[in-house]
C-alpha positions as CSV (number, residue, x, y, z in Angstrom):
1,M,0.0,0.0,0.0
2,N,1.4,3.4,-1.0
3,S,1.6,6.4,1.2
4,L,-1.8,7.5,2.4
5,D,-3.0,11.0,2.2
6,W,-5.3,11.4,5.2
7,D,-6.7,14.7,4.2
8,V,-7.9,13.3,0.9
9,L,-9.3,10.2,2.5
10,V,-11.1,12.2,5.3
11,E,-12.7,14.5,2.7
12,L,-13.9,11.6,0.6
13,R,-15.4,9.9,3.6
14,Q,-17.2,13.1,4.7
15,R,-18.7,13.5,1.2
16,Y,-20.2,10.0,1.3
17,L,-21.4,10.3,4.9
18,S,-23.1,13.6,4.0
19,E,-24.6,12.1,0.8
20,T,-23.2,14.9,-1.3
21,A,-20.9,12.8,-3.4
22,G,-23.1,13.0,-6.4
23,Q,-23.4,16.7,-6.5
24,L,-19.9,17.4,-7.9
25,D,-17.2,15.5,-9.7
26,Y,-15.0,14.6,-6.7
27,W,-12.4,12.8,-8.8
28,K,-10.2,15.9,-8.9
29,S,-6.9,14.2,-9.8
30,Q,-5.1,11.0,-10.4
31,H,-3.9,11.3,-6.8
32,V,-7.4,11.3,-5.4
33,L,-8.3,8.2,-7.4
34,E,-5.3,6.4,-6.2
35,Q,-6.1,7.2,-2.6
36,Y,-9.7,6.1,-3.0
37,D,-8.7,2.9,-4.7
38,Q,-6.3,1.9,-2.0
39,V,-8.7,2.2,0.9
40,Y,-12.4,2.5,0.0
41,G,-11.9,0.7,-3.3
42,R,-10.5,-2.3,-1.5
43,R,-13.4,-2.5,0.9
44,I,-15.9,-2.4,-2.0
45,L,-13.8,-5.1,-3.8
46,W,-14.2,-7.4,-0.8
47,K,-17.9,-7.0,-0.9
48,W,-17.9,-8.0,-4.6
49,E,-15.7,-10.9,-4.0
50,G,-17.9,-12.2,-1.2
51,I,-21.0,-12.0,-3.3
52,L,-19.4,-13.4,-6.4
53,A,-18.1,-16.4,-4.4
54,L,-21.7,-17.0,-3.2
55,L,-23.0,-16.8,-6.8
56,A,-20.2,-19.2,-8.0
57,H,-21.3,-21.7,-5.4
58,C,-24.7,-21.6,-6.9
59,A,-23.5,-22.1,-10.5
60,W,-23.8,-18.6,-11.8
61,D,-22.4,-18.6,-15.3
62,F,-19.9,-15.8,-15.5
63,N,-19.3,-16.4,-19.2
64,K,-23.0,-16.3,-20.3
65,T,-22.6,-13.0,-22.1
66,K,-20.0,-11.6,-24.4
67,V,-20.4,-8.0,-23.3
68,I,-19.9,-6.6,-19.8
69,V,-20.8,-3.0,-19.0
70,D,-19.4,-1.5,-15.8
71,W,-21.5,1.7,-15.5
72,G,-20.4,4.4,-13.1
73,C,-17.2,2.4,-12.9
74,G,-15.2,4.7,-10.6
75,T,-11.9,3.1,-10.1
76,G,-13.0,-0.1,-11.8
77,V,-13.5,-2.2,-8.7
78,A,-16.5,-4.2,-9.9
79,S,-14.7,-5.3,-13.0
80,E,-11.6,-6.0,-11.0
81,A,-13.6,-8.6,-9.0
82,Y,-15.6,-10.0,-11.9
83,L,-13.0,-10.4,-14.6
84,P,-10.9,-13.1,-12.9
85,R,-13.9,-15.4,-13.0
86,L,-14.1,-15.4,-16.8
87,A,-13.0,-18.6,-18.4
88,S,-11.9,-17.0,-21.7
89,S,-10.8,-13.6,-23.0
90,E,-13.5,-13.3,-25.7
91,T,-15.6,-11.0,-23.5
92,E,-15.6,-7.3,-24.2
93,L,-15.6,-4.9,-21.2
94,L,-17.3,-1.4,-21.7
95,L,-16.6,1.2,-19.0
96,W,-18.6,4.4,-18.4
97,D,-18.3,7.1,-15.7
98,K,-19.3,10.7,-15.6
99,S,-15.6,11.4,-14.8
100,E,-13.1,11.2,-17.6
101,L,-10.3,11.0,-15.1
102,A,-12.0,7.9,-13.5
103,L,-12.4,6.3,-16.9
104,E,-8.8,6.8,-17.8
105,F,-7.7,5.5,-14.3
106,S,-9.9,2.4,-14.6
107,L,-8.9,1.5,-18.1
108,A,-5.2,1.8,-17.3
109,K,-5.5,-0.3,-14.1
110,L,-7.7,-3.0,-15.7
111,K,-5.7,-3.2,-18.9
112,S,-2.5,-3.8,-16.8
113,Q,-4.3,-6.5,-14.7
114,F,-6.2,-8.2,-17.6
115,P,-4.2,-7.5,-20.8
116,S,-6.0,-10.3,-22.8
117,I,-9.5,-8.9,-22.4
118,S,-10.8,-6.3,-24.8
119,M,-12.0,-3.1,-23.1
120,R,-12.9,0.4,-24.0
121,K,-14.9,3.4,-22.9
122,M,-18.6,3.3,-23.6
123,E,-20.1,6.3,-25.2
124,L,-22.9,8.0,-23.5
125,G,-26.1,7.0,-25.2
126,E,-24.4,4.2,-27.1
127,T,-26.8,1.5,-28.4
128,L,-26.0,-1.9,-27.1
129,L,-27.2,-5.3,-28.2
130,K,-29.6,-6.7,-25.7
131,G,-28.5,-9.4,-23.3
132,F,-25.3,-7.8,-21.9
133,T,-24.1,-8.2,-18.2
134,L,-24.5,-4.9,-16.3
135,L,-22.3,-4.2,-13.2
136,L,-23.3,-1.4,-10.9
137,S,-21.5,-0.5,-7.8
138,H,-22.2,2.1,-5.2
139,V,-24.0,4.5,-7.6
140,I,-27.6,4.7,-6.4
141,S,-27.1,7.4,-3.7
142,E,-25.4,9.7,-6.3
143,L,-28.2,9.6,-8.8
144,S,-31.0,12.1,-9.2
145,E,-34.4,10.7,-10.1
146,R,-33.8,11.6,-13.8
147,K,-30.4,9.9,-13.8
148,L,-31.8,6.9,-12.1
149,N,-34.5,6.6,-14.7
150,E,-31.9,6.9,-17.5
151,L,-30.0,4.0,-15.8
152,I,-33.1,1.9,-15.6
153,R,-33.7,2.4,-19.3
154,L,-30.2,1.2,-20.0
155,A,-30.6,-1.7,-17.6
156,S,-33.8,-2.8,-19.4
157,G,-31.6,-4.1,-22.2
158,A,-29.4,-6.2,-19.9
159,G,-29.6,-10.0,-19.7
160,R,-28.3,-10.0,-16.2
161,I,-27.6,-7.4,-13.6
162,L,-25.3,-7.4,-10.6
163,W,-25.9,-4.4,-8.4
164,V,-23.9,-3.9,-5.1
165,E,-24.5,-1.0,-2.7
166,P,-23.8,0.0,0.9
167,G,-26.0,-1.8,3.4
168,T,-27.8,1.2,4.7
169,P,-31.6,1.5,5.2
170,K,-32.0,4.3,2.8
171,V,-30.0,2.7,0.0
172,S,-31.6,-0.6,0.6
173,Q,-35.0,0.9,0.1
174,K,-34.0,2.5,-3.2
175,L,-32.6,-0.8,-4.4
176,I,-35.9,-2.5,-3.5
177,E,-37.8,0.0,-5.6
178,V,-35.5,-0.7,-8.5
179,R,-36.0,-4.5,-8.0
180,E,-39.8,-4.0,-8.3
181,K,-39.4,-2.2,-11.6
182,F,-37.6,-5.2,-13.1
183,M,-39.9,-7.9,-11.9
184,G,-41.3,-9.7,-14.9
185,H,-38.3,-8.8,-17.1
186,L,-35.6,-10.4,-15.0
187,K,-35.6,-13.1,-12.4
188,V,-34.2,-12.3,-9.0
189,I,-31.4,-14.7,-8.3
190,A,-30.1,-13.3,-5.0
191,P,-30.5,-12.4,-2.2
192,C,-34.3,-12.9,-2.5
193,P,-35.7,-16.4,-2.0
194,H,-38.8,-15.7,-4.2
195,Q,-40.1,-13.7,-7.2
196,S,-42.9,-12.0,-5.2
197,P,-43.1,-8.3,-4.4
198,C,-40.6,-7.4,-1.7
199,G,-42.1,-7.5,1.8
200,L,-39.9,-4.6,2.9
201,N,-41.0,-2.2,0.1
202,G,-42.2,1.0,1.6
203,R,-41.4,-0.1,5.1
204,V,-39.3,2.5,6.9
205,G,-38.0,1.4,10.2
206,K,-35.4,-0.8,11.9
207,D,-35.6,-3.6,9.4
208,W,-34.0,-3.5,6.0
209,C,-32.5,-5.9,3.4
210,H,-28.8,-6.1,4.1
211,H,-26.0,-8.6,4.9
212,F,-22.5,-8.5,6.1
213,I,-19.4,-9.7,4.3
214,Q,-16.3,-10.4,6.2
215,P,-13.0,-8.8,5.1
216,P,-9.9,-10.9,4.5
217,Q,-8.3,-12.0,7.7
218,E,-5.0,-10.2,7.0
219,V,-6.9,-6.9,7.6
220,F,-7.1,-7.8,11.3
221,H,-3.4,-8.3,11.5
222,S,-2.4,-5.1,9.6
223,G,-1.1,-2.1,11.3
224,V,-1.9,0.0,8.3
225,W,-5.6,-1.1,8.3
226,T,-5.8,-0.5,12.1
227,E,-4.6,3.0,11.5
228,I,-7.1,3.4,8.7
229,G,-9.9,2.3,10.9
230,R,-8.9,4.6,13.7
231,R,-8.3,7.8,11.6
232,L,-11.3,7.4,9.3
233,Q,-13.6,5.9,12.0
234,I,-14.4,2.8,10.0
235,D,-15.5,-0.4,11.6
236,L,-13.1,-2.9,10.0
237,R,-14.8,-6.0,11.4
238,S,-17.5,-6.4,8.7
239,L,-18.8,-4.9,5.5
240,P,-22.6,-4.1,5.4
241,V,-24.0,-4.6,1.9
242,S,-27.3,-4.5,0.0
243,Y,-27.3,-6.1,-3.4
244,L,-29.2,-7.6,-6.3
245,A,-28.4,-10.4,-8.7
246,M,-30.9,-10.7,-11.6
247,D,-30.9,-12.8,-14.7
248,S,-33.3,-13.1,-17.7
249,G,-32.8,-16.9,-17.9
250,K,-33.2,-19.8,-15.5
251,G,-31.2,-19.4,-12.3
252,P,-30.3,-21.8,-9.5
253,A,-33.1,-23.3,-7.4
254,Q,-33.9,-21.0,-4.5
255,A,-34.4,-21.8,-0.8
256,D,-37.7,-21.2,0.8
257,F,-36.4,-18.4,3.0
258,Q,-33.5,-15.9,3.5
259,I,-32.1,-14.5,6.7
260,L,-31.4,-10.8,6.6
261,G,-29.0,-8.8,8.7
262,R,-27.3,-10.3,11.6
263,P,-28.9,-12.9,13.9
264,R,-29.1,-12.0,17.6
265,R,-28.1,-14.9,19.8
266,Y,-29.5,-15.7,23.2
267,K,-29.3,-18.7,25.5
268,G,-31.0,-21.5,23.7
269,Q,-32.4,-19.4,20.8
270,T,-31.5,-17.1,18.0
271,K,-33.7,-14.2,16.8
272,V,-33.5,-13.5,13.0
273,L,-35.1,-11.3,10.4
274,W,-36.8,-13.9,8.3
275,C,-37.7,-13.3,4.6
276,D,-39.9,-15.5,2.4
277,A,-42.4,-15.1,-0.4
278,H,-45.2,-14.2,2.1
279,H,-43.7,-11.8,4.6
280,V,-40.6,-10.4,6.3
281,E,-40.8,-10.9,10.1
282,S,-38.8,-11.3,13.2
283,R,-38.6,-14.9,14.2
284,E,-37.2,-16.9,17.0
285,I,-35.3,-20.1,16.2
286,S,-35.2,-22.5,19.2
287,Q,-32.3,-24.8,19.8
288,K,-34.8,-27.4,21.1
289,K,-37.6,-27.1,18.6
290,D,-35.6,-26.2,15.5
291,S,-32.2,-27.9,16.2
292,D,-31.1,-28.3,12.5
293,L,-32.0,-24.7,11.6
294,Y,-30.6,-23.4,14.8
295,E,-27.3,-25.1,14.1
296,A,-27.1,-23.8,10.6
297,V,-27.7,-20.2,11.6
298,T,-25.3,-20.5,14.5
299,K,-22.6,-21.7,12.0
300,L,-23.2,-18.6,9.9
301,D,-23.2,-16.3,12.8
302,S,-20.2,-14.5,14.3
303,D,-19.7,-11.5,16.5
304,F,-19.1,-9.2,13.6
305,A,-20.0,-10.7,10.2
306,Q,-23.0,-12.4,8.7
307,P,-22.6,-13.6,5.1
308,P,-25.7,-14.0,3.1
309,F,-27.6,-17.2,3.9
310,N,-27.3,-19.8,1.1
311,F,-30.1,-19.1,-1.3
312,C,-29.4,-22.0,-3.7
313,S,-30.9,-24.9,-1.9
314,Q,-32.3,-25.2,1.6
315,K,-30.9,-28.7,1.7
316,E,-27.3,-27.7,1.0
317,E,-24.8,-26.6,3.7
318,P,-24.9,-22.8,4.2
319,V,-22.1,-20.9,2.5
320,L,-19.6,-19.7,5.1
């Protein structure tokens, strides 16, 4: 990790926390992009890697389409996570961002990492053949209603969408609203265990659709990351995430339910936020009455991180 510019990192964090990141082009220089990519970009990368690992476990075909669009690419983190899972170099990667500096940075970085893959900038308003894979990462809070509608029009031509966002209540609700717009056109693969309307749509309160991805273990043994956590007031123990994986074709068999957020453990029971096709509700899982389910949820649980419950098949072992 190169030398960190704390002033730049603090300013970037304040922009995101104040939700003003979308008002101006904050990519002021190559230096700012490099600083972002070293710290915030790595944390987003770990979110993507956790979700992609879960999709791989459920037989998601990463090579299904020949065109991948990374829209609002920033420093190219979504592509950085996705491209290593391709089996061949025949795929073309198209990058778009409102910042020309970010586009140049992403292209240079990704070309050096994946020299055999064809990639280029996507022109604004460019017509694409239907069926492409669309990657979206941490963009929804920066979009006006008009820009979000423009993105939805672009996404309507996609054959599959992977959309990763921060796991906050406000962002989660926006992502749910987007999900409802695509129902009928695309099948929800994850994290939803059903194709029904979302039981959290319009519900503003303490419950929202989110999960926790655990960072690499080396983060907890790194003096640099300890300093990052202290100075930037970041909880390094887990990465809250809201996400959507959607596909126009047949996806993996889904379980009957999903567990949202983090289970709360008590003596002899665990309380969870339970999601199925009929409702989202708080539910108690008893060690005596529901021993198999209790054991599975306990396996997944930790003090700081809760990966998404396995949505492929209720009969399979949960993904840890």
